[in-house]
DRENTORKOL-3810 file (N, C-alpha, C; in nm, 4 decimals):
REM DRENTORKOL-3810
@n.u->-3.1295; n.v->1.9090; n.w->-8.6086; ca.u->-3.1853; ca.v->1.7248; ca.w->-8.7198; c.u->-3.1517; c.v->1.6659; c.w->-8.8581
@n.u->-3.0296; n.v->1.6800; n.w->-8.8702; ca.u->-2.8789; ca.v->1.6133; ca.w->-8.9214; c.u->-2.8371; c.v->1.5804; c.w->-8.8861
@n.u->-2.7880; n.v->1.6087; n.w->-8.7304; ca.u->-2.7288; ca.v->1.5786; ca.w->-8.6411; c.u->-2.7479; c.v->1.4274; c.w->-8.5761
@n.u->-2.9199; n.v->1.4347; n.w->-8.5847; ca.u->-2.9805; ca.v->1.3211; ca.w->-8.5073; c.u->-2.9750; c.v->1.2727; c.w->-8.6396
@n.u->-3.0415; n.v->1.2292; n.w->-8.7353; ca.u->-3.0108; ca.v->1.1960; ca.w->-8.8663; c.u->-2.8866; c.v->1.0719; c.w->-8.8742
@n.u->-2.7484; n.v->1.1781; n.w->-8.8871; ca.u->-2.6414; ca.v->1.1295; ca.w->-8.9388; c.u->-2.5856; c.v->1.0450; c.w->-8.8395
@n.u->-2.6496; n.v->1.0063; n.w->-8.6246; ca.u->-2.6278; ca.v->0.9648; ca.w->-8.5845; c.u->-2.6801; c.v->0.7999; c.w->-8.5783
@n.u->-2.7885; n.v->0.8386; n.w->-8.5978; ca.u->-2.9024; ca.v->0.7281; ca.w->-8.6240; c.u->-2.8772; c.v->0.6183; c.w->-8.7483
@n.u->-2.8290; n.v->0.7103; n.w->-8.8463; ca.u->-2.7840; ca.v->0.5966; ca.w->-8.9591; c.u->-2.6487; c.v->0.5214; c.w->-8.8922
@n.u->-2.5012; n.v->0.5930; n.w->-8.8565; ca.u->-2.3952; ca.v->0.5210; ca.w->-8.7967; c.u->-2.4741; c.v->0.4325; c.w->-8.7091
@n.u->-2.5791; n.v->0.4620; n.w->-8.6247; ca.u->-2.5966; ca.v->0.3502; ca.w->-8.5550; c.u->-2.6480; c.v->0.1767; c.w->-8.6170
@n.u->-2.7898; n.v->0.2568; n.w->-8.7091; ca.u->-2.8437; ca.v->0.0902; ca.w->-8.7877; c.u->-2.7130; c.v->0.0947; c.w->-8.8485
@n.u->-2.6485; n.v->0.1086; n.w->-8.9792; ca.u->-2.5601; ca.v->0.0636; ca.w->-8.9627; c.u->-2.4474; c.v->-0.0963; c.w->-8.8532
@n.u->-2.3865; n.v->-0.0045; n.w->-8.7780; ca.u->-2.3572; ca.v->-0.0611; ca.w->-8.6744; c.u->-2.3648; c.v->-0.2288; c.w->-8.6132
@n.u->-2.5359; n.v->-0.2055; n.w->-8.5935; ca.u->-2.6468; ca.v->-0.3023; ca.w->-8.5484; c.u->-2.6841; c.v->-0.4010; c.w->-8.6879
@n.u->-2.6923; n.v->-0.3514; n.w->-8.7624; ca.u->-2.6793; ca.v->-0.3462; ca.w->-8.8726; c.u->-2.5720; c.v->-0.4987; c.w->-8.9567
@n.u->-2.4837; n.v->-0.4987; n.w->-8.8999; ca.u->-2.3472; ca.v->-0.4754; ca.w->-8.9380; c.u->-2.3148; c.v->-0.6171; c.w->-8.8360
@n.u->-2.3957; n.v->-0.7038; n.w->-8.7598; ca.u->-2.3568; ca.v->-0.6968; ca.w->-8.6081; c.u->-2.5225; c.v->-0.8444; c.w->-8.6319
@n.u->-2.5901; n.v->-0.7992; n.w->-8.6259; ca.u->-2.7076; ca.v->-0.8535; ca.w->-8.6815; c.u->-2.7512; c.v->-0.9752; c.w->-8.8234
@n.u->-2.6773; n.v->-1.1119; n.w->-8.6775; ca.u->-2.7397; ca.v->-1.2114; ca.w->-8.8288; c.u->-2.8669; c.v->-1.2930; c.w->-8.7117
@n.u->-2.9366; n.v->-1.4191; n.w->-8.8150; ca.u->-3.0429; ca.v->-1.4676; ca.w->-8.7880; c.u->-3.0235; c.v->-1.6323; c.w->-8.6453
@n.u->-2.8528; n.v->-1.6722; n.w->-8.7200; ca.u->-2.7755; ca.v->-1.7302; ca.w->-8.6200; c.u->-2.8037; c.v->-1.6494; c.w->-8.4313
@n.u->-2.8104; n.v->-1.5772; n.w->-8.4419; ca.u->-2.7377; ca.v->-1.4675; ca.w->-8.3170; c.u->-2.8797; c.v->-1.5517; c.w->-8.2140
@n.u->-2.8681; n.v->-1.6068; n.w->-8.0680; ca.u->-2.9882; ca.v->-1.5647; ca.w->-7.9976; c.u->-3.0402; c.v->-1.5477; c.w->-7.9633
@n.u->-3.2129; n.v->-1.5279; n.w->-7.9171; ca.u->-3.3290; ca.v->-1.4428; ca.w->-7.9731; c.u->-3.3014; c.v->-1.2911; c.w->-7.8932
@n.u->-3.2242; n.v->-1.3313; n.w->-7.7788; ca.u->-3.1771; ca.v->-1.2279; ca.w->-7.6337; c.u->-3.0943; c.v->-1.1566; c.w->-7.6742
@n.u->-2.9836; n.v->-1.1471; n.w->-7.7779; ca.u->-2.8628; ca.v->-1.0387; ca.w->-7.8774; c.u->-2.9728; c.v->-0.9320; c.w->-8.0299
@n.u->-3.0951; n.v->-1.0364; n.w->-8.0617; ca.u->-3.1809; ca.v->-0.9912; ca.w->-8.1302; c.u->-3.2812; c.v->-0.9250; c.w->-8.2009
@n.u->-3.3507; n.v->-0.9104; n.w->-8.0103; ca.u->-3.3833; ca.v->-0.8416; ca.w->-7.9486; c.u->-3.3008; c.v->-0.7057; c.w->-7.8632
@n.u->-3.1834; n.v->-0.7752; n.w->-7.8270; ca.u->-3.1860; ca.v->-0.5893; ca.w->-7.7245; c.u->-3.0739; c.v->-0.4974; c.w->-7.9184
@n.u->-3.0322; n.v->-0.5832; n.w->-7.9872; ca.u->-2.9999; ca.v->-0.4915; ca.w->-8.1342; c.u->-3.1148; c.v->-0.4229; c.w->-8.1491
@n.u->-3.2663; n.v->-0.4925; n.w->-8.1374; ca.u->-3.4092; ca.v->-0.4771; ca.w->-8.1919; c.u->-3.4542; c.v->-0.3578; c.w->-8.1441
@n.u->-3.4035; n.v->-0.3541; n.w->-8.0171; ca.u->-3.4184; ca.v->-0.2510; ca.w->-7.9232; c.u->-3.3212; c.v->-0.1395; c.w->-7.9379
@n.u->-3.1564; n.v->-0.1236; n.w->-7.9915; ca.u->-3.0735; ca.v->-0.0089; ca.w->-7.9580; c.u->-3.1111; c.v->0.0538; c.w->-8.1296
@n.u->-3.1713; n.v->-0.0396; n.w->-8.1712; ca.u->-3.2251; ca.v->-0.0063; ca.w->-8.3647; c.u->-3.3411; c.v->0.1195; c.w->-8.2568
@n.u->-3.3925; n.v->0.0367; n.w->-8.2492; ca.u->-3.5073; ca.v->0.1906; ca.w->-8.1820; c.u->-3.4561; c.v->0.3147; c.w->-8.1142
@n.u->-3.3850; n.v->0.3275; n.w->-8.0701; ca.u->-3.3378; ca.v->0.4671; ca.w->-7.8923; c.u->-3.3559; c.v->0.6006; c.w->-8.0070
@n.u->-3.4070; n.v->0.6660; n.w->-7.9622; ca.u->-3.4641; ca.v->0.7892; ca.w->-7.9670; c.u->-3.3823; c.v->0.9310; c.w->-7.9529
@n.u->-3.2899; n.v->0.8321; n.w->-7.9505; ca.u->-3.1346; ca.v->0.9685; ca.w->-7.9343; c.u->-3.0662; c.v->1.0304; c.w->-8.0217
@n.u->-2.9884; n.v->1.1466; n.w->-7.9749; ca.u->-2.8498; ca.v->1.1210; ca.w->-8.0751; c.u->-2.7688; c.v->1.0175; c.w->-8.0783
@n.u->-2.7806; n.v->0.9245; n.w->-7.9278; ca.u->-2.6634; ca.v->0.8752; ca.w->-7.8673; c.u->-2.6758; c.v->0.7356; c.w->-7.8448
@n.u->-2.6249; n.v->0.7106; n.w->-7.7516; ca.u->-2.6067; ca.v->0.5723; ca.w->-7.6870; c.u->-2.5383; c.v->0.6250; c.w->-7.5907
@n.u->-2.6353; n.v->0.6023; n.w->-7.4573; ca.u->-2.5390; ca.v->0.6363; ca.w->-7.3532; c.u->-2.4577; c.v->0.5163; c.w->-7.3170
@n.u->-2.3781; n.v->0.5533; n.w->-7.2222; ca.u->-2.2478; ca.v->0.4322; ca.w->-7.1133; c.u->-2.2877; c.v->0.3254; c.w->-7.1758
@n.u->-2.3668; n.v->0.2478; n.w->-7.1428; ca.u->-2.3772; ca.v->0.0835; ca.w->-7.1106; c.u->-2.4423; c.v->0.0564; c.w->-7.2648
@n.u->-2.5280; n.v->0.1562; n.w->-7.2897; ca.u->-2.5515; ca.v->0.1016; ca.w->-7.4012; c.u->-2.4964; c.v->0.0636; c.w->-7.5812
@n.u->-2.3714; n.v->0.1624; n.w->-7.5032; ca.u->-2.2816; ca.v->0.2163; ca.w->-7.6186; c.u->-2.1826; c.v->0.0703; c.w->-7.5742
@n.u->-2.1367; n.v->0.0370; n.w->-7.4741; ca.u->-2.0575; ca.v->-0.1054; ca.w->-7.3635; c.u->-2.1100; c.v->-0.2608; c.w->-7.4173
@n.u->-2.2540; n.v->-0.2026; n.w->-7.4669; ca.u->-2.3130; ca.v->-0.3377; ca.w->-7.4921; c.u->-2.3153; c.v->-0.3523; c.w->-7.6196
@n.u->-2.2996; n.v->-0.2583; n.w->-7.7485; ca.u->-2.3127; ca.v->-0.2648; ca.w->-7.9158; c.u->-2.1627; c.v->-0.3179; c.w->-7.8646
@n.u->-2.0557; n.v->-0.2341; n.w->-7.7729; ca.u->-1.9184; ca.v->-0.2057; ca.w->-7.8332; c.u->-1.8474; c.v->-0.4249; c.w->-7.7844
@n.u->-1.8793; n.v->-0.4569; n.w->-7.6424; ca.u->-1.9012; ca.v->-0.5390; ca.w->-7.6668; c.u->-1.9708; c.v->-0.6204; c.w->-7.8005
@n.u->-2.0670; n.v->-0.6778; n.w->-7.8455; ca.u->-2.1026; ca.v->-0.7587; ca.w->-7.9044; c.u->-2.0641; c.v->-0.7669; c.w->-8.0985
@n.u->-2.0119; n.v->-0.5998; n.w->-8.0675; ca.u->-1.9479; ca.v->-0.6597; ca.w->-8.1743; c.u->-1.8463; c.v->-0.7035; c.w->-8.1717
@n.u->-1.7679; n.v->-0.6494; n.w->-8.0634; ca.u->-1.6058; ca.v->-0.7826; ca.w->-8.0125; c.u->-1.6559; c.v->-0.9193; c.w->-8.0602
@n.u->-1.8049; n.v->-0.9132; n.w->-8.0329; ca.u->-1.7818; ca.v->-1.1277; ca.w->-8.0361; c.u->-1.8111; c.v->-1.1393; c.w->-8.1625
@n.u->-1.8712; n.v->-1.0869; n.w->-8.2193; ca.u->-1.9087; ca.v->-1.1067; ca.w->-8.3243; c.u->-1.8327; c.v->-1.1025; c.w->-8.4667
@n.u->-1.7748; n.v->-1.0175; n.w->-8.4044; ca.u->-1.5623; ca.v->-1.0708; ca.w->-8.4937; c.u->-1.6119; c.v->-0.8959; c.w->-8.6111
@n.u->-1.7327; n.v->-0.8031; n.w->-8.5823; ca.u->-1.7555; ca.v->-0.7008; ca.w->-8.6649; c.u->-1.5723; c.v->-0.6107; c.w->-8.7310
END
């Protein structure tokens, strides 16, 4: 259970660094949905999407 909690904490941190009220509604919705993932890790596609957003926002 601790591994899942640690993974979720890291995911929440990454999402919080990207999230901003100035983002488009679609991007905010995607980040919110990624934050609700109930797995210890993202899928390959989810990881690519989050990494892309991080690079665009310059995290």
